N, C-alpha and C positions, 0 to 999 in steps of 0.2 A: 479531574480538573486540576492543573499545575498551578503553583504557587505563581504571584506577581513578582515581578523583576522590580525592585526598590533602588537597586543602587547598579549603576554601570561604569566601568573603567574607561569607555571608549574602544573603539576597534582600530587594531593597529596592525602593522606588518614589520615581520623581523627578517632581516636577510642574514644568511650565514655561509661563510666561506666554507670549501670541504673540509669535511672531517670534525667539523665543531661537535661540542657536546654541551648539555645543560644538566643540572642537578647532581645528586639527588636534592630535592627543594619540596617542603611541605606546603601546600596551599591552604589559605585561609578564606578562600571564597570558591565560588563556581569558574570554571573556565571553558569556553569553547576552542579549540584549535582546528584549523583545516589548512592542510598544506596547497601552496599554490604551484611550487616547483620543486623539484628533488625528491628526495624521501628522507625517511626519519624512522628510527626504531624509538618506541616508547615503552618504556617498562614501569610497573608499579608491583612492588613485590614480585609475585610469580606471573603476573599477568603482562604479555609481552605481547605488543602489536606493531606490525611492519606499515608504516603510514606512508601514503602516497597521495597525489592529488585525486579530488573526488572522494576522499573521506572526511568526516565530521567526527572528532574527538570530543568528548565531554568528560571533564574532571570534576571531581568534589571537593567540598571542604575537607581539611584532614587527609588527604591524598599526599603520600611522597613518593614523586615520579623523576624520571629522568629521561633526557633526550640524547641520542646519537645521530647526528645528520650525516647525510650522503659524503662518503669519503671521496669520491672522485669528481663531484660536480658541486656547485652552489645550489642553495635550497633557500626557499621562502615560505614563510607560513603567517597565516593572520590568525589574530585571536583577540579574544575579548574576556574580561574578567566581570563578573556579576555577582550581586547578592540577591537571596529571596526571602519574601516573608514566610513566616509559619516555619522558619527552619528547613525549608528544602523540601516539605511533604513526602513523598513517595520516592525521594531520589535514589534510593538504594535499589529501587525497582527497573530503574531508567538503564538503557543500553550504556556501554561505554564508548560505542562506536557506532555510525551509520555509514555504508556507501552509498554515494549520491548519484545521481542520475542526471543529465543536462536540464531535463524538462522538469523534474519534481521540484516541489515547492521549497524544500531544504535549500538546495541548490541556490535557487532564486533569491531567497531569504540571506544567503550569505554573501551574494554579489551586491545586495541592497546594502548590507552593513558595511562594507568595505566603501561604499560611495558615501555613507554616512560620517564612516570615520575620517574623511578627508575634509569635513566640513566642522570646523570647531565652534559654531554657533551653539547656543543654550537651546533653539529649537530641534538642532541635530539630536543633541542628547537625550532630549525626550522622546524624539521619534527612535533613537537605539534601542532605549527600553521597550518600546512598544513590540518593535521588531523581534528583540531577542525573546520578549514573552510569546510571540507566535513562533518563533523559531523553537524554542523549548518544548511547547506544547505539542508541534509535530514530531519533534526528536523523541518525544516519551511515548507517541502513539503508534502502536505494533503495525495497525494498517498501511501507515505511511511507507514504512518499510516493505511492506508485503501487501501490496491495495488490493491484490484478487485472493488473498488468503491462502496461496499455493503451498507456503511453507506446512500449512495444516494438513495437506494435501499428503496421502502416501503415493509414493512414484508411479503405482500402476494407475492411480486416479488422475496424476498430471498427464500421462500417457494418454490417456482415454481423452481429457479436454483439450489436448494439443491437437488430436485426430478429429473430434468434433468439429473444433474452430476451423480446419481447415477444410472440412465439408459445408460449412456453413458460409465461408468466404465470399460467396456469390450472393449473398444477402438472404437466402433462403433457408430458413432454420428447419430443414426436413428431419424426418425420423431416420434413424440410423439402424439397422439391424443388431441385435443384442451379439450374433456372431462376430460382426464386424467390430463392435465395441471390444468384446473380449479378446480379439485378435491385436487391436490397438494397445489395451493394456497388459497385454501379454501372459493372461491367463485363460482357464477354459471358460465357456459359456455357464456352465453350472458353478462354477467356482466365484464368477463374478456376481451371479444372481445372488448368492449365499452371502458374500461380501455386502453388496448393497441392501439386502434386508436385514442383515446383522446392523448396518449402520444408519441406515436412513428409513426402515421399515416399509421400503417400497422396490420393486425392482429397477433395474437400470433404464427398461424402457420407459416406465412411468415417470422415473426422476427425470429423464431427459423430456419428455412432454411437460412436466411442470415447468421446467425452463423454458421451452416453447411457449408455455403461456403466459409466462410473464413478458416476454418478448411483445407477445399479442397485446396483453394489457397496455403496455407501453403506447403500442402503434394506435390503439384505439383512443387513448387519450390525446395524443400528440401528433396526430397524422389526420388528412382529410380522405385517407385510404377507404374506399368502399369496405364493409365488413367481411366481405366474401374475398375481397384482395388482401385484408390482415390475416385471413384463415390461408391463403396461397402463400403469403409470406412466411407464414409459420409452418409450411409442411401440410396442409391439410386440403386434400382434393375435392372436399365435400364441404360445401358451407354448412348444410344441416350437421354433419358430424363435428365440426367446427364448434359450433353454437353448443352443440349438446355437452361437448367436452370441456368448454369454457364456463358453462353453469355448473359441471361439476367441481370445477376450481375454486371459482369464487362465489358460488351461489346465486349469480343472477345471469342472464344471457349477455352477449356482446352489447346488443343495443342499448340495453338498460344500463350497463357499464361505462358506456360512451357518456350518457347523459346524467349520469348521477352526480349529486352535488359533492358527496363524499364517498367516492367508491374506495373498495378496499385496496390497500397498497399492493402495488404489482409482485412485491416479494413477499408477501405475508405467506402464503402456501409453502414457500421454499424454507423461509426461517421456522415454520411449525415442523418441517420435516427435518430439520438440521441440512438443509442441501445449500445453503448461503455459500460457504467457501468455494464448493465445487461449482455452483451457478456463478460466481463472480467472475471466473475465467471466461465465460461465455455471454455474459450480460453485458460486462463492461470492457470487452476486447475490441479494438478499433478492427479488428481482422474478420470477426465473427460475426 
């Protein structure tokens, strides 16, 4: 839980001619900075970042830093100073910078802060503090920067997930032979099996079946598909086999899962096995 924003200096935009510099200067509060155009080199001690549009920088109280702006073209950046209660909480553990994508919530909140900054009313100031709180909470959350947990995956697992996502792109979460998974991962089938059992205590085929079952559990609760059609969509050619394997994963048959008042969470078996980071790229992918 991030601390509450208790004071905000208002969101502003600074425009710089080519070759401008600023600092060194020591901050007495927190500051978010994001480039709108041009580039800049930010430096604090031995820490040095090449900033460009689409990057969000957080600096903390007591930081001594300096900026060197684009030598060839004008630059502009937005900034907002703010203070937190409880002395900033775990600010030392937060990242210095995030790279934003057009669709992520951080980018949208930055755009909203710019709109609020153009409104000098007291109501806008109150709203800016609230939006800054949301922005800071998301900025400090590692899942926002890596929503599928992909950075936690070794390269061979990322390759495996990408391959399976491609095989499932038609909407059917079918089994994939271990030899094919191993080839996609760039290791031998035996080595892949050993890696999975050491990390997840199950082999790659069983891990993939658990992910397919999680997809089935969601379909059972959030679709009108017949149970046999749910099984087909998750790669089971036999309704009987699907029901038996589903009961093995969730303790109840698919029909009971569909009608239960409080069924097990679809991802519960994955979490128990430590498979959540691996599964995220397949359960939350728009392509898989």
